[in-house]
Each structure stands twice: as C-alpha cells, then as structure tokens.
C-alpha positions as CSV (number, residue, x, y, z in Angstrom):
1,M,20.0,-3.0,-9.5
2,T,16.5,-5.0,-9.1
3,I,13.3,-3.3,-9.6
4,Y,12.5,-2.9,-6.0
5,E,16.0,-1.2,-5.1
6,Y,16.9,2.5,-5.2
7,D,19.8,4.8,-4.8
8,P,19.2,6.4,-1.5
9,N,21.8,8.9,-2.2
10,I,19.9,10.8,-4.6
11,P,19.3,14.3,-3.2
12,L,16.0,14.6,-1.4
13,N,15.6,18.5,-2.4
14,L,13.6,18.6,0.7
15,K,11.2,21.3,1.2
16,K,8.6,22.2,4.2
17,A,5.6,24.3,4.4
18,K,3.9,24.7,7.9
19,F,0.2,25.2,8.2
20,S,-2.1,25.5,11.0
21,D,-2.4,21.6,11.7
22,Y,0.3,19.9,9.6
23,T,3.5,20.6,7.8
24,L,3.5,19.6,3.9
25,V,6.9,18.1,3.2
26,S,8.1,17.5,-0.4
27,F,11.1,15.9,-2.0
28,D,12.3,14.6,-5.1
29,T,11.5,10.7,-6.3
30,T,14.5,7.9,-6.7
31,Y,12.9,7.3,-10.3
32,E,11.6,8.9,-13.5
33,P,7.9,8.9,-13.3
34,D,5.5,9.0,-16.2
35,I,4.5,12.4,-16.0
36,P,6.6,15.3,-14.4
37,E,4.1,16.1,-11.9
38,S,5.0,12.9,-10.1
39,K,8.3,13.9,-9.6
40,R,7.9,15.4,-6.4
41,I,6.7,13.3,-3.5
42,F,4.1,15.0,-0.9
43,V,3.6,14.0,2.6
44,Y,1.1,15.6,5.1
45,Q,2.9,15.5,8.5
46,Y,0.3,15.8,11.3
47,H,2.2,16.6,14.6
48,S,1.8,14.8,18.0
49,K,2.6,16.0,21.2
50,N,5.0,13.7,22.9
51,P,4.8,10.9,20.4
52,W,5.2,7.5,21.2
53,G,5.2,6.2,17.7
54,K,5.0,7.2,13.9
55,I,2.9,5.9,11.2
56,I,2.7,6.2,7.5
57,I,-0.7,6.1,6.0
58,L,-1.3,5.1,2.5
59,H,-4.7,5.7,0.5
60,G,-6.2,3.7,-2.2
61,I,-6.5,4.6,-5.9
62,G,-8.6,7.7,-7.0
63,N,-8.5,11.1,-5.7
64,N,-12.2,11.6,-4.1
65,H,-11.8,9.5,-0.8
66,I,-8.1,11.1,-0.1
67,P,-9.6,13.6,1.9
68,Y,-11.8,11.5,4.3
69,L,-8.9,9.2,4.6
70,M,-6.6,11.6,5.9
71,W,-8.8,12.1,8.8
72,Y,-7.0,9.1,10.1
73,A,-3.7,10.9,9.8
74,K,-5.4,13.8,11.9
75,Q,-7.0,11.4,14.5
76,F,-3.9,9.2,15.1
77,S,-1.8,12.4,15.8
78,K,-4.2,13.0,18.6
79,F,-3.6,9.7,20.1
80,G,0.3,10.2,20.1
81,L,1.4,8.8,16.8
82,E,3.3,11.5,14.8
83,S,1.3,10.8,11.3
84,Y,2.5,11.0,8.0
85,F,-0.1,10.9,4.9
86,L,1.8,10.0,1.8
87,I,0.4,11.3,-1.6
88,F,0.7,8.3,-4.2
89,P,2.2,9.2,-7.5
90,Y,-0.4,10.2,-10.3
91,H,-2.7,11.5,-7.8
92,L,-4.2,15.1,-7.0
93,N,-1.3,17.6,-7.6
94,R,1.0,14.7,-8.8
95,G,-1.4,13.8,-11.7
96,K,-3.0,15.5,-14.6
97,K,-5.9,17.8,-13.9
98,E,-8.2,15.9,-15.8
99,W,-7.2,12.5,-14.3
100,E,-9.6,10.9,-11.4
101,G,-6.4,10.0,-9.9
102,G,-4.1,6.9,-10.1
103,E,-4.8,6.2,-13.9
104,P,-1.2,4.8,-14.6
105,F,-2.0,1.9,-12.2
106,Y,-4.8,0.4,-14.2
107,H,-3.3,-1.6,-16.8
108,H,-3.6,-5.1,-18.6
109,S,0.2,-5.4,-19.0
110,P,2.2,-7.0,-16.1
111,A,5.1,-5.2,-17.5
112,H,3.5,-1.9,-17.1
113,C,2.1,-2.5,-13.7
114,V,5.2,-3.9,-12.0
115,V,7.1,-0.7,-12.6
116,R,4.3,1.5,-11.3
117,F,3.7,-0.6,-8.1
118,H,7.2,-0.3,-7.2
119,Q,7.4,3.3,-7.7
120,A,4.7,3.4,-5.3
121,V,6.7,1.3,-2.7
122,K,9.9,3.4,-3.6
123,D,7.8,6.7,-2.4
124,V,7.1,4.8,0.7
125,R,10.9,4.0,1.5
126,R,11.8,7.5,0.5
127,T,9.5,8.9,3.2
128,I,11.0,6.5,5.5
129,D,14.3,8.0,4.8
130,V,13.2,11.3,5.3
131,I,11.4,10.2,8.7
132,E,14.9,8.5,9.8
133,K,16.9,11.8,8.8
134,N,15.1,13.8,10.8
135,D,14.5,11.7,13.7
136,N,14.7,8.0,13.8
137,T,12.4,5.0,12.7
138,D,11.9,3.5,16.5
139,N,8.4,2.3,16.5
140,L,7.4,3.2,12.8
141,F,4.3,1.6,11.8
142,I,2.3,1.6,8.2
143,M,-1.4,1.6,7.7
144,G,-2.8,0.8,4.2
145,F,-6.5,1.0,2.6
146,S,-7.3,-0.7,-0.5
147,F,-4.7,0.0,-3.0
148,G,-2.7,1.5,0.1
149,G,-2.8,-2.0,2.1
150,M,-1.3,-3.7,-1.2
151,I,1.7,-1.3,-1.4
152,A,1.8,-1.4,2.6
153,T,2.3,-5.2,2.2
154,L,4.9,-4.9,-0.5
155,S,6.8,-2.2,1.5
156,M,6.9,-4.2,4.9
157,A,8.4,-7.0,3.3
158,L,11.0,-5.0,1.6
159,D,11.7,-2.7,4.5
160,K,12.1,-4.0,8.2
161,R,12.5,-0.4,9.3
162,I,8.6,-0.9,9.4
163,K,7.7,-2.4,13.0
164,A,4.0,-3.2,12.3
165,G,1.4,-2.6,9.7
166,I,-2.4,-2.3,9.6
167,I,-4.1,-3.6,6.3
168,A,-7.5,-2.2,5.9
169,F,-10.1,-3.6,3.1
170,S,-7.0,-4.8,0.8
171,G,-6.3,-8.1,-0.6
172,G,-4.0,-10.0,-3.1
173,N,-4.1,-12.7,-6.0
174,W,-4.8,-10.6,-9.1
175,R,-7.0,-13.8,-10.3
176,W,-10.0,-12.2,-8.1
177,I,-9.0,-8.6,-8.2
178,N,-8.7,-8.4,-12.0
179,W,-11.7,-10.5,-12.9
180,Y,-14.3,-9.6,-9.8
181,S,-13.7,-6.2,-8.7
182,P,-16.1,-3.4,-10.0
183,Y,-13.0,-1.2,-10.2
184,L,-11.0,-3.3,-12.7
185,E,-14.0,-3.2,-15.5
186,K,-11.6,-1.2,-17.9
187,V,-8.7,-3.7,-17.3
188,R,-11.1,-6.3,-18.2
189,T,-12.0,-4.7,-21.3
190,S,-8.6,-4.1,-22.4
191,Y,-7.7,-7.9,-21.6
192,K,-10.5,-9.1,-23.9
193,M,-9.3,-6.4,-26.7
194,Y,-5.7,-6.8,-26.3
195,S,-4.6,-9.7,-24.3
196,N,-1.3,-8.7,-22.9
197,E,2.3,-10.3,-23.2
198,W,1.2,-13.2,-21.5
199,G,-1.6,-14.2,-23.9
200,C,-4.2,-13.5,-20.9
201,F,-7.4,-12.5,-22.1
202,D,-10.1,-14.2,-19.7
203,E,-10.1,-15.8,-16.3
204,V,-9.6,-19.2,-17.4
205,K,-6.6,-18.3,-19.1
206,C,-5.3,-16.4,-16.0
207,V,-5.9,-19.3,-14.0
208,N,-4.0,-21.8,-16.0
209,L,-1.1,-19.4,-16.4
210,R,-1.0,-18.6,-12.7
211,K,-1.4,-22.3,-11.2
212,D,1.9,-23.4,-10.9
213,S,3.5,-20.0,-9.8
214,F,0.4,-19.9,-7.1
215,N,1.6,-23.2,-5.6
216,K,5.2,-22.4,-5.5
217,L,4.3,-19.4,-3.3
218,K,4.9,-21.4,-0.1
219,K,8.1,-23.0,-1.1
220,I,10.1,-19.8,-2.1
221,K,12.7,-18.6,0.4
222,T,13.9,-15.2,-0.7
223,I,12.3,-12.1,-2.3
224,N,14.3,-12.5,-5.1
225,E,12.7,-15.7,-5.9
226,I,9.4,-13.8,-6.5
227,F,11.0,-12.6,-9.7
228,K,11.1,-16.1,-11.2
229,L,7.5,-16.6,-10.8
230,K,5.7,-16.4,-14.2
231,P,3.4,-14.9,-15.4
232,T,5.1,-11.6,-14.1
233,C,2.1,-10.3,-12.4
234,F,3.2,-12.2,-9.3
235,H,6.0,-9.5,-9.3
236,Y,3.5,-7.1,-7.9
237,D,1.2,-9.3,-6.5
238,P,0.8,-8.7,-2.5
239,I,0.3,-12.5,-2.3
240,S,4.2,-12.8,-3.3
241,Y,5.2,-11.0,-0.4
242,A,3.2,-11.8,2.4
243,K,5.1,-14.8,3.7
244,F,8.1,-12.6,4.1
245,I,6.6,-10.3,6.8
246,E,7.4,-11.3,10.0
247,Q,6.1,-7.8,11.7
248,P,2.7,-8.1,13.2
249,I,-0.2,-7.2,11.1
250,L,-3.8,-6.2,12.0
251,V,-6.1,-6.9,9.0
252,F,-9.5,-5.4,8.9
253,K,-12.0,-6.9,6.5
254,G,-15.4,-5.7,5.4
255,L,-18.1,-8.2,5.4
256,F,-20.0,-6.7,2.5
257,D,-16.8,-5.4,0.4
258,K,-17.4,-5.8,-3.2
259,I,-14.2,-3.7,-4.2
260,I,-11.9,-6.2,-2.9
261,P,-13.4,-9.8,-3.5
262,S,-13.6,-11.7,-0.2
263,K,-11.3,-14.4,-1.6
264,A,-8.7,-11.9,-2.4
265,S,-8.6,-10.6,1.2
266,E,-8.6,-14.0,2.5
267,D,-6.0,-15.3,0.4
268,L,-3.7,-12.5,1.5
269,Y,-4.6,-13.1,5.1
270,N,-3.8,-16.5,4.9
271,L,-0.4,-16.0,3.7
272,F,0.9,-13.7,6.6
273,P,2.7,-15.3,9.2
274,N,1.8,-13.2,11.9
275,A,-1.7,-11.3,11.7
276,K,-5.0,-11.0,13.3
277,K,-8.2,-9.8,11.7
278,I,-11.0,-7.9,12.6
279,L,-14.5,-8.1,10.7
280,I,-16.5,-4.9,10.3
281,P,-20.0,-4.9,8.9
282,S,-19.4,-2.7,6.1
283,G,-18.8,-2.6,2.4
284,H,-15.5,-0.9,1.1
285,K,-16.7,2.8,1.2
286,S,-19.0,2.4,4.1
287,S,-16.4,1.3,6.2
288,Y,-15.7,5.2,6.7
289,L,-19.0,5.0,9.0
290,F,-16.5,2.9,11.4
291,R,-13.7,4.9,11.3
292,R,-13.7,5.7,15.1
293,I,-13.8,1.9,15.7
294,I,-10.9,1.1,13.2
295,T,-8.6,4.2,14.7
296,K,-9.4,2.7,18.4
297,K,-8.7,-0.9,17.5
298,G,-5.5,0.0,15.6
299,I,-4.3,2.2,18.5
300,D,-5.0,-0.8,20.8
301,F,-3.0,-3.2,18.5
302,L,0.0,-1.0,18.3
303,K,0.2,-0.2,21.6
304,T,-0.1,-3.9,22.7
305,Q,3.1,-4.9,20.5
306,N,6.3,-5.6,22.6
307,F,8.3,-3.1,20.7
308,V,6.1,-0.5,22.2
309,E,8.3,0.0,25.6
310,K,6.6,3.1,26.9
311,V,3.3,4.4,26.0
312,R,2.9,8.2,27.5
C-alpha cells in the first residue's frame, strides 16, 4: 500500500453531537498518529436548508485562526452549501494542550513531513467517506486556506469525488516556502543545525537538489511517478500534484502576502490545468477583512460550474 492509500473498511466508530448551529461529527483515523489525541477526527458540520452542494473547509497551521476561518463554514451554509469544517491532526483537542497547533508539520526532514502531510489528506478523504455513507458526493467541493490549500491540492489530485476547489492564500514549491516564509524560521534553524537525510542545509543546496526533479514535473504522467522524484520533499509538495487536477479551481492570492511568498503562489497556480485567479489587496492574515468578497466570489464560481445542474 502506498503512502497515500488507506483502508476504507477500518471502522469509523462514528459519533455525532448536536449543538444549536452545528453538528460535531467525530470518527477514527485510518492511521496511527504521533499522539493519541489525534486518533479521532473532528468535523464541524454546518447545516443548510435545501443544499445545492457540499463543501469541506480546511484551515491553516495554528490554533488561533481556526475560529475566524470557521466563519466561512457558517456563511457558506447560509448560501446553500452543507459545510464541513475539518480540524487537522495536532490541532486544538487533537493536539497537546501546550501546543500552538500543528507542531509535527514543522520539520526539516522530508521523511517526517511526507507522513504527516498525507495523514492530513487521509483525514480529508475519510471525511468524504463519511459524507458518502450518509448522503452522496454529488456537487462536493473543497476550500483550503494556506496549509489547508496545500492539503486541498493533494486531496483533489488523489480523490476525484471532489468536483471543484477553492485554494486561498496558499502555494507550493518548498524552495520558496521553506527559505522565505517567516513562519518557517524554526525549520530553517533546524536545516542549519542538523541538515537532513538529503544533506540540505541552505537554499543553494536546496535549489541544486531540487533542480532536476523540478524540471521533470511537467513530464510525469502518473501520480505514482511523483514518488520517484528526488529529494523526497516532492512527495508532499503541492506542485507535484497540481497537474493531476482536472477539476476547476479558483485561486485567491494576497498581493501583500508574506507568509506565502508570491513565487510559491505563482508556481502552484501555473501548474493547475484548469484554474482562474483573483487578486486580493491584502496580506495573509488581513485577508479576513475581505471575507465577504471571498465568500461571494467563491459561491459565484461554484454556481457557474457545469456540474451544478440546479441551484435553488
């Protein structure tokens, strides 16, 4: 079994708890996480009356911004989308109390990161399994912010039950993210102190190591060929999966985003076969000031796709 595959027959042990404006759905993972707290997946389901579609919403790394991103799930449900807000492993009650959220995703070793990133993808696909068991996956969409946009990219390539995606303030190509994003300062320190299994300790070495495989990206014909690329950071880099996404994608890019460097955003967007881009005059976090515009543009995009046969 490849790292991106999982056994869908593992028991869900599904539980639901109803609250005033959402249902908290929980079920077991298909893998053994780093800590027992992450063994259960938690999804906040915001219900919509007479929904014309369903959307899975993915947050970025860190606990603090999860509440304001959850606003999108509430808002989309008002516009006719049954909304599923997935909590990633190693966040909130799926993480340690002393954590800021998502610590295992920050690491200088590709061997470590490829496992954790694909754990997150498996959680997305496991959520789709739950949706499919209870209803169907007709008009099923995904929206990911920052790190969530990276996981959404991998998920769309690996699971065609997702019919369209919205990638917001995200990117690919670890060269730009690892060496230029202010969020990755701890990882850069680890590169310098410990290197990794590929001998990567600075940007020059990174570029040299990645050059050949980066040039091969447009030539590979199957997802399995990704796992022949070296170094193995390509195995969880969104740019490796972008060309395999036939589904339509709407990309939001912040003009002043420093967290996701512009070159990382452009490298990913340029590899999508079927995408359109909207520029937002904001930084990474300040994009929240444009949340209503982003919501409206996202809804308009999903409604105009051919697979939405009837919008109530």
